[in-house]
C-alpha positions as CSV (number, residue, x, y, z in Angstrom):
1,M,-52.8,-27.0,-19.3
2,D,-50.7,-30.0,-20.7
3,A,-47.4,-31.7,-20.1
4,L,-45.2,-29.4,-22.1
5,D,-46.6,-26.6,-20.3
6,G,-46.3,-28.2,-16.6
7,L,-42.8,-29.4,-18.2
8,Q,-41.5,-25.7,-19.5
9,W,-42.9,-24.4,-16.0
10,G,-41.2,-27.0,-13.9
11,T,-37.8,-25.5,-16.2
12,R,-38.2,-21.8,-15.1
13,L,-39.2,-22.6,-11.4
14,F,-35.5,-24.5,-11.6
15,L,-33.9,-21.6,-13.5
16,V,-34.7,-18.8,-10.9
17,I,-33.8,-21.5,-7.8
18,V,-30.1,-21.8,-9.6
19,L,-30.5,-17.7,-10.6
20,L,-30.9,-17.0,-6.7
21,G,-28.4,-19.4,-5.2
22,I,-25.6,-17.6,-8.1
23,V,-26.6,-14.6,-6.1
24,V,-25.8,-16.1,-2.4
25,L,-22.9,-17.5,-4.3
26,A,-21.2,-14.3,-5.6
27,A,-22.3,-12.1,-2.5
28,L,-20.2,-14.6,-1.1
29,P,-16.6,-13.2,-1.9
30,L,-18.4,-9.4,-1.0
31,V,-19.6,-9.9,2.3
32,V,-15.8,-12.2,3.4
33,L,-14.4,-10.1,1.3
34,V,-15.5,-6.3,0.4
35,R,-17.3,-4.8,3.2
36,P,-14.0,-5.4,5.7
37,V,-12.1,-3.6,3.0
38,V,-14.8,-1.0,2.9
39,T,-15.0,-1.3,7.4
40,E,-11.7,-0.3,7.5
41,A,-11.1,1.9,5.0
42,M,-14.0,4.0,7.2
43,R,-12.4,3.5,10.8
44,S,-9.5,4.2,9.2
45,G,-10.5,7.4,7.4
46,R,-12.3,8.5,10.5
47,A,-9.1,8.3,12.9
48,G,-6.9,9.4,10.8
49,D,-4.8,6.9,10.7
50,W,-4.6,4.7,7.8
51,W,-2.1,2.1,9.2
52,L,-4.8,1.2,11.6
53,P,-5.7,-2.0,10.3
54,F,-2.6,-3.3,9.6
55,L,-1.3,-2.5,13.0
56,P,-2.1,-4.6,16.1
57,D,-3.9,-3.4,18.2
58,D,-4.2,-2.9,22.2
59,S,-4.7,-6.8,23.2
60,G,-2.0,-7.5,20.0
61,A,-4.6,-8.9,18.2
62,F,-4.7,-7.3,14.5
63,G,-7.6,-6.0,12.5
64,P,-9.1,-8.5,9.8
65,L,-6.6,-7.7,6.6
66,A,-4.1,-8.7,8.1
67,S,-5.1,-10.8,10.8
68,N,-5.2,-14.7,9.8
69,A,-2.1,-16.4,8.2
70,W,-2.6,-16.0,4.8
71,W,-2.9,-12.4,5.6
72,S,-0.1,-12.4,7.9
73,V,2.9,-10.5,4.7
74,F,-0.4,-7.6,5.5
75,R,1.0,-7.1,9.6
76,A,3.2,-3.6,10.3
77,R,4.5,-3.9,13.9
78,E,4.9,0.1,13.7
79,R,3.7,3.0,10.3
80,G,6.4,2.9,8.2
81,A,7.2,4.7,5.0
82,A,4.2,5.7,2.6
83,G,5.4,3.0,-0.2
84,G,4.3,0.2,2.4
85,L,0.7,1.5,2.8
86,A,0.3,2.4,0.1
87,W,1.3,-1.8,-1.8
88,R,-1.2,-2.7,1.2
89,W,-4.6,-0.3,0.5
90,G,-3.3,-0.9,-3.7
91,F,-4.0,-4.8,-2.9
92,W,-7.1,-4.1,-0.8
93,V,-8.5,-2.0,-3.5
94,V,-7.7,-4.2,-6.3
95,M,-8.9,-7.2,-4.7
96,A,-12.5,-5.3,-3.5
97,V,-12.7,-3.3,-7.1
98,A,-11.9,-6.7,-9.1
99,L,-14.5,-9.0,-6.4
100,S,-17.2,-7.2,-7.0
101,A,-16.9,-6.6,-11.0
102,I,-16.7,-10.5,-11.2
103,A,-19.5,-11.5,-8.9
104,G,-21.1,-8.8,-11.0
105,W,-20.5,-9.9,-14.4
106,I,-21.5,-13.8,-12.7
107,V,-24.8,-12.3,-11.6
108,V,-25.2,-11.0,-14.9
109,M,-24.3,-13.9,-16.5
110,A,-27.4,-15.3,-14.5
111,V,-29.7,-13.5,-15.4
112,R,-29.4,-14.1,-19.1
113,L,-29.3,-17.7,-18.7
114,V,-32.2,-17.6,-17.4
115,R,-34.0,-15.0,-19.6
116,L,-32.6,-17.5,-22.2
117,G,-34.2,-20.7,-21.3
118,W,-37.1,-19.2,-19.4
119,S,-38.4,-18.3,-23.9
């Protein structure tokens, strides 16, 4: 094995490490934002109350879709009109789908980059 072969395999190893890092970074929004949307939708479906994630619980705390200051606009003190519910769930569904699509696109582009560097 000469020096160029070693350089080539070193570059390939670096590309695989970068790919793994990109996959981890692309998965973070899925874990932080998409997973709570799915779990809250499943919990609401089981309970039969789609307002559940946006209403305070017995202790007065809100669920993950309305818990922090940025998402406080989604909070509801009582069940409201269907339009308000549709707006809240519509936003979260669009965000979950968009973030999933973007994460997938990032991974596909990273794999294409590794394939280019591999040759």
